[in-house]
N, C-alpha and C positions, 0 to 999 in steps of 0.2 A: 504494500500500500504506500502510495505517495500522498503526503498530506502537508498542508500549509495553513498557517493562521492568516487571516486577512480581515479587513474592516469593510463592511458593506452597509452604507447608509447609517453609519454611527454604531453599528452592532458588530461585535466580534463574531467571525464565522471560521469554521474549520473545513476546508475543502479536502475531500477524501477520494482518491482515485485508485481503483483496484486494477491489478494486472495479473494474469495467470496463463500458464502454458497448457494447451490442450493436446493430448496424445493422438486421439482419433483423427483429428484434422490439424496436423502439426502447425501451430502458429500461436502467437501471443494474443490473447484477448484483453481488451482494455474497457473499463467501464467506470464512469463517474458514479460513486456511491451516493453522495449528497453534499450539500453546502450548509448543513445545519449550524445554528448558532452554538458557540462554545466559549468558555472562559479561556484565559491565556496561559494558565499554569499547566504543567505536565499532567497533574492530577485531573484538572478540568478536561484537558484534551483526551486523556485516557477514558474518562467517563463518557465523553461525547462520542468517541470511537465505539465504545461498548454499545451505546444506544443505536448507532448506525448499523453495526454488525448484526444486532438483534433483529433488524428489519428483514434480513435474508435468512434467518433461522426459523425453523418450525416452532421451536420453543425457546424462549429467552434463556441465554446462558447455558445452552445444551452442549457446548463444547465443539460444535461443528463450525465450519468456515473459519478456521484459525489462520493466522497470518504467519508466513515464513520469512518475512522481511519487511523493512520499512525504509523510506527515505524522506528526509526533512531538510529544512534549512539548518545552518550551523549555529544560529544564535536565537535568543528569545525563549519563550516558553513552549513546551511540547516538542522537544527536539532530541534526536539521537538516543544515547543510552538511558538518559533520565526518563524519557517517554516510555521506553521499553520496560524499564523497571516498574513503572506505574501500570502498564498494560498487562504484564505477566500474571499478577495475582488475580486479575479479572477474567482469566481464561481466554484471552484474545490471541495469544501467540502459541506456537508449538511449545510443548513442555521443555524441550532441551534448549537451553540458552544458546548453545553453540550452533544450533541449526537455524537460528533466526538471524538473518543478516541485517546489519544496520549500516546505512550509508548516508553520508551528508551530501548536500547539493554542491557539485563542483562549480557550477555557474555562480552560486552565491559566494563561494570562496574566492573566485577570481574577481568578483566585483568589489570586495572589501580590501584587496591587497594593497591598493594605493591610497586608502582612506587617510592614513596618518600623513603621508607625503603631501597630499592635496591640502589638508588642514594646515600643515606647517608652511607650505609654499604660498598658498592663496588665502588661507583662512576660511572659516565657515561663514555661511550667509547670515547676515543680521541687518536690521534696519539702519544701524549706524555704521555699517561697513561699506567700503567701496572696493570691491574686488570681483573677480570673475564669477565666483560662486554666487554672490549676491546679485550680479547682473542677470544670471540665469533665473534665479528666484523671482526677481522683479519682472522679467518678461512673462513668467507664468502668472504672477499676481495681476499684471495689467490685463492679460487675456481674461482672467476670471472676474475682473471688476467691471467689465463692460458687457452689456446685453449681447447675446450671440448674434442676432441680426445686425445690430449696430456695429459690432466688431467686424463682422464679415464685410459690411459696406465700407468701413474705414480701410480695411486691408485691400479691397478692390480699388478704391480711389488712390491709395498709396502705391499699389502696383502700377496703376496707370501713370502716376507721376514718375516713378523710377524708370519705367519703360520708355517714356517720352523725353526724359530730362537730358539736356546737354550740359554736363557739369563744367565744361571748359569755357562756357560763356562768361563774360565779365558782368557780374551782377551788380556792380556799383558799390560805392562806399556807404555803409549804413549811416555814417556820421556826416555825409555830404550835406551841402547847404540846401535849404528848401525841400527837405525830404519829410514826407508825412509819416506819422507814427506807424501806420499800416505798412507803408513801403519800407520803413526802417526795419521793422520786424521781419518782413519778407527777405530783405537783403541779408540780414543777420543769419536767418535760417539757411539761406542758399550758400553762404560762406561756410557754415558748419557742415552742411551736406557735402560740399566739395571736399572738405577735409576728411570726412568719413569715407567718401567715395575712393579716396586715394589709399586707404588702408590695405585694400586687396583688389586684385583683378578677377578674383574667383567668386565674387558675390553674384547671386542669381538675379537676373532681371527678366522674369518671365513675362510672357504675353498675358495681359489682363484677362481673366476669365471669371464670369459670374458663377461662383460655386453653387449658389442657391438654385439658379436656373438649370445648371448642367448636372448637379449632384456630384461634382468632382471635388473631393476633399483630400483623398489620400495622396501623400507625397507632394503636397502643395503648401503654400503659406497658410491655407485655411484649415489644415489639420490641427487638431487640438494638441497643445503642448502639455505633457505630463509634468507634475511637480518634480523638480530635480532633487533627489534624496541621495546623499553621499553613500549611505549603506546599501543602496540599490544603484550601483554605478551605471547600469544601462540607462536609467532615466537621465543621469547627468550627461552621458555621452550623446544621447539623442537630443537633449536640450541644446548642447553646445553646437551640434551639427545644424539644428534648426535655426538657432540664432545667427550663426555664421552665414548660412545660405541666404537668409532673408534679412540680413543686417540693415540694408538700405530701406527696405519696406517698413521694418519695425521702427527705424529711426524717424521716417516721415510720419508714421502712424502716431508716434509720441507727440510730435508737433501738432498734428491734427486734433488730438484729444485735448492738449493744452489750450488750443484755440477755441474749442467748442464747449468745454466743461468749465464750470465755475472754479476759480482759483482755490477756493476753500474746500473743494470736494476731494475725497480720497483718491478718486480715479485720476484727477489732474496731478495730485502730488506724486502718485506712482509713476505717471508718464514723465513728469519732470525729472524724477530721480533716474529713471531709465535713460532718458535723453542725455543727462549729464554723464552717466557712466559710459554710455556708448561713445561719447566724444573722447574718452581717455584711451589713447592708443596702447598704453601698457596693459590696461584691462582687456582690450580687444585681443592682444597677442596671447594673453593667458587663456582666453576662450579658444583661440586657434590652437594652442598647445593641447588643451583638453580634447578638442575635436580630433587632432592628429593622433593622439594616443588611442582614442576610441576606435578610429578607423583602421589604424595600422596594427594595433596590438590586440585589443579586446575582440574586435569583430572576428578575427581569425580563430581565436579560441572558442568563441560562441559557435562559429560554423562547424568546428570539429566536434564539439560536445553535443550539438543538436543534430548532427548527422548520424546515421546508423544504417545497418542492414535492416530492411523492412521485414519484420517478422509478424506484424500485426495485420489484422483484417481491415483496420481503418487506414489512417494516413501515416502510420509509422509509430513504433513504440519509442517515443522520445524521452528526454530527460524529465526529471521531477518538475522542474520549474515550468517548462513549456506546457505540460499537461494541466498543472494546477492553476497557473496564471491564466491560461485560456478559459478555465471555468469561471474565474472571477470576472474576466472581461465580458463573458457572455451574460 
């Protein structure tokens, strides 16, 4: 059984995925047992597994359908040997300790290996910090602070601007004579935009597409950005790639939000903070470094660990994380 704790709508849940080998029709069978609510301790998880296993028994606690192995994350409650010790007295595992295999999630271990290095080099995200980690957090916060339809429209208009903009034009001096306040702010933004534009030649400048009309979301600027969490490095790597690719669009979107939202609003404050951080070239280089590590190192390990010889009747018997995370995504 592969299992993992998760949070769904504010309630702790334990996903439980079963797999077994069939001799008559040689293959691995896989089946989601359930996603029932559970506490976070090993004892709570063991009791939750007991209730779930009893669903497939003719009589509760009759000793049938016992587990020969388990795989979990490497930290938190309900993991590894501690979970097995709490499950064994409940009659959930084979009687012989040595015949019950316990494995940790290799993907989880790979994700946390650079946690301390990132914390030391860049620091953790916090409202009073200006670093790459906080930039990624702020990009997610900005997305979450705006209504979905409004955010989609802003991104569409920002994509239009980036696609059509000629950053090499002379936009004029913001402090020039007889310049209106509106023109002054426009020239100031265009100067900042030209500065950011020069950070990299690899920024994406896609053709504007109305995602609402076309239903095109995946692998575009309209895809939802997950909250970057250092203990789940994949979310940090994905966020760094997203922010890097659509840096110019997000930068323009920040200015749009500052223009249309009251200055006292939380959304305007978040946009202003992100705008300021994106202007910092050193912070941008740190984001690029995170992205480079993610693509060059972590992706190859994930590809290896997620690949396998297909022994299952479904789409392949993959790692613990892939099966269980998929359940929560559904």
